[in-house]
N, C-alpha and C positions, 0 to 999 in steps of 0.2 A: 349565315346564321339565321337571318330573318326567314329564309325559305324553309329551313328545317323547323323553326318554331311554328310557322303557319301550318305545316303538314302535321305537326305533333298536336297542335291545339285542339282539333276536333275530337281527339281521343279523351281529353280531360273530362268533358261533361259525361261521357259514357262511363268512365271510371268512377266519377262521383256518384252517378246514379246506382252503379253496382254496389258501392260501399254503403249508400243510403239505405238499402233494403236489409242490410245485415242485422241491425238491432231488432227490427220487426220479425225477421226470420228466426232469430234467436229466441225471442219472446214466445212466438207461437210454438216453436219446437220444445221449449221448456214446459209450456202448458200441456202439450201432447205427451211429453215424457211423464209428467205427474199423473195424467189421466191413465196411462198404461200402468204406472206404479200402483194406483188406487185399485186396479182390478185384481191385485194380489190379495186384497182384503177378502176374507170369507164372504161369500154370497154376492160380492160386488162384480164377480166375473160375468154375470148374466147381463150386465149393463155395458153397452158399447162404449169404448173409450171416446168415440166421437161425441156421444151424448154428455159424458163427463166433461169433455173439453169445452163444449159450447157453454155449459153451465158455469165453468170456472172463468171463461172469457167474459161472460155477462156480469158475473160477480165483480171481477176486477174493474171492468169498464164503469160500472155503476157505483163503485165505492171509492177507489183511488183514481180511476180514470186511466185511459190508455196514454202512455207517454208520447209526446209529440214526435220524439225522435224515432219511435217505432212505427209511425203511421205509414211511411212508404213500404216498409216490409210487410205490414199487415195487408195492405192492398195487393201487393205482389203475391202473397200467399193465397188470397181469395181468388186470384185470377190465374196466374201461371202455374203455381204449385197444384192447385185444384185440377186443372185440365190435365196436367201430366199424370196425376194420380188416377184419374178416370181412365186414361189410356192404359196404364199399367193394370187396371182392374180386369181388362180383357184377357190378360194372361192367366187368369184363374178359371177361364171358361173354355169349353171345347164343343165341337159339333157332336162328339160322342155322347156328351151329357144330354143333349137334346134327344138323341135316339133312345137313350135309356128311359126317358120319361114316356116315350111312345106317342103315337098320333093323337089318341084321345086325351092323354094328359096334357099335351101341348095345346090342344084345342080348348080345354078347360081353362088353362092358364091365360091364353091369349084372349079368350072371350071375357074372362073375369077382369082382366086388365083394361080392356077397351070399355066394357060396360061400366066399370067403377069410375074410370076417368070421365066418361061422358055424363054419368049420373051426378058426380060431384061438381062438375063444371056447370051443369044445368041448375042444380040446387043452390050453388053459390050465387048464381045470377038472380035466382028467385029470392034468396035471403038478403041480397044487397051486399054481399061480401066482395071486396075489391078483386078484380080479375086476376091480378098477379098472385095474390095470396091464395085465391081459390085454386089456381093451377098448381101451385106448390103443394097444397094439401092433397090435391088429386093425384099428383105424381108420387108423393111420398107414400100415400095409401095404396095406390094401385101397383107400384113397381117395387121399390126397395128402400123405403124409409128415408133416413137422412141423406144418404148418397144420392138418391133421386131428387131430393129437394134442392140440394146445392148444384147438381148437374142441370136441372131444369131452369134454375135461376140464371144460368149463363145466357139464356135466350129470352126469358120473361122479363129480366131486369127489374125485379121487385126490390124493395128496400131491404136492408139487413134485418130490420125488425120483422118484416114479413117472413124472412127465412127462419129467424129464431122462433117465431110463433108456429110456423108449419112444422119445424123439427120437434117442438114441444108437443104438438098434437099427435104426430105419428109415434112419438116415443111413448106418450101416455097410453094411447089405445093399443099400441103394439104390446106394451107391457101387460095390459089387461088380458089380451089374447094369449100371451105366453103362459099365464097362470090359469086362465079359464078353459082353454082348449083341452088340456089333458083330462080335466074333469068331465068333459062332454063326450069323449070318445066312446065310452061304454053306453051311456044313455042313447046316443045316436047310432049305435050298432055299427061302428066303423072299425074295420080291421086295420092292421098296420099299414098296408099299402094305401088304402083310402084316407086314413087319418093323415099320413105323411103328405099325400097329394093335397088334401084340404088345407093343411097348415102351410105348405110351401106356396100354395096359390093365393093365400089371403093374409098371412101374418106379415107385418111390415119389414122388420129387420132380419138379416140372416142369423144373427146371434139369438134373436128371439125364437126363430123357427127351430134352431138347434136345441135350445133349452126346452121348448115345448114338446118336440117330437121324441127326443131321447128319453123323456120321462115315461113314455109308453113302452117303447121297445127300441132295440138297436135297428131293426129293419125299418121301423117308422122313421127313425132319425136319419138313416142314410138316404131313404127315398125322399123324405121331406127336404133334406139339404139339396139334393139334385134338382128337385122340382123348383126350389127357390132360386137356385143358380140359373135355371132355364128362364125364370121370370126376370132375373137381373139382366140377362142377355137382351131382353127387349127394351132396355133403357136407351140404347143408341137410336133405334128407329123412332122411339117416342120423342126424344130430344130433337132429332133432325126434323120430324114432322112439325113440332112446335116452332122450330126456327123458321121453317118455310112459311108457316101461317103468320108468324110475327113479321116477317119480311113483307109479305103481301099486305098486311094491315098497315105497316109503316108506309109502303108505297102509295096505298090508297089515300092516306092522310097527308103524305109528304107534300103534295102540290099545294095544299092549303095551310097546313100547320108546320111544314118544314121538319117533319118528324125524322129523327135519325134512324138509319137503317140498322136493324139488329144484326149482330155478327152471325155468320154462318158457323154452326158448331163443328168446326173441323176436327176437334178432339173426338167427337163421336165416331167419325170415320177412322180415326186412330184406334179407338176402342174395338171396332169391328176388325180392323187389320190385325190387332193382337190376338183376337179370338181365332182368326184364320191361321196365323202363325202357330199358335198353340195347338191347333188341330192337325197341322201338317208336320210340325217339328217336335220331337221329344225334348222338352226342356229338362236338363238335369235336376234331380231332386234337390241337390245342394243349392242350386240357383233359386228354385222355388221357395226354399226355406228362408231366403233373403227377400225375394220379391213380394211374397204375401204379407209379411209384417210391415215391410217398407210401404206398401200401398196403403195399408190401414193407417200407418203413422202419418203419411202425407195427407190423407183425408181428414185425419184427426187435427192436424195443423190447420187445415182449411176451416174446419168448424170452430176451432179456437179463434181464428181471425174473424169469423162471423160474429162470435160472441163479443169480441173486443170492439166491434163497430155497432153494437146493439144498445139502444137507449131503452131501458125498461119502462120509462114513462110513456114512450110511444107504444109499447106493447100493451100497456093497460088501456091506452086510449082506443084500442081496437075492439074492446068489449068482448062479450061472450059469443057473439054470432059465429066467428070463425071456429071457436071451440065446438059449438053445436054442429057446425058443418063437418068437422073432423069426426065427431061421434057418429053422425048419420052415415058418413062415408065408410067408417069402420064396420058398422052394422050391415051396410049394403054388401060390402065385399065378403063378409063372413057368410051371410045368408045366400048370396048369389052363387058363390063358389061351392058351398055345401049342396045346394040344389043340383048343380051340374055334376058334382061327384056322385051323388045318389042316382042321377038319371043315366049318365054315360061313363062314369069313372070305372 
């Protein structure tokens, strides 16, 4: 009997840990569910449920507080659930979408992404904004908004308040673009193709691109969405590159400071693998009708978890400099991409 008990005993801690995450998973799922429900309100559909979820998470944390029993599940959601959702995101992209954008379109998107990230990183250093927060703002602006922020944070390891601040920045300025871009199409003499490319290459969130481009025409909406998805595809290489740089920096400091080695973003390779699978295998439409909303729901849970770990007092302590950095980054990506569209688009 003793032998059996000894063999059975190691499974108990694992089972206890599995049960411990359930309250937090339930809480983040409930917040995500409410966020999706709120989108049914007229005009609220233009706001990503991820944005609504982080807002509700922050509100709950800073009014009632996150229940202690939910902490393990909240942490689990920010790590494991997030990574799984990013891998699933790859199933929404194909190599054919890249071909649809064309060589010049891809060149504009890639050049805009790299230039915006480099400019924001440089300006953040000049302005004295913390490196982690600067990189999150740079990633959110240059790639795909909140999704890029939370993906990038897996290697930058910035604080939850930094994540919340960066998400707020890209949401604010992405929303400004969503309303301003359609008004600028005619004065800038942009046809549907060029307007869609400009919006897809520079507006932060996919939902914001859709809202902005379909206001002009269906052609602009369809091409803008494809251009934006091509930009999202560049998330994995960017996160992998940041992970390599963070690892090298940690190794350089490790001998003296004992710095911990940042994790290699294996989920980014999973993201790429799913893109390849989706390009080679025809996934049934019925399956995609489940995968697409599930992916968004899991990402929304991750943002809810971020909000539940965010202390608004620490957000205020960061001041206006990161906000000004986000504004400058937004103006840069809008002007830089527009110039490229006019020159070679």
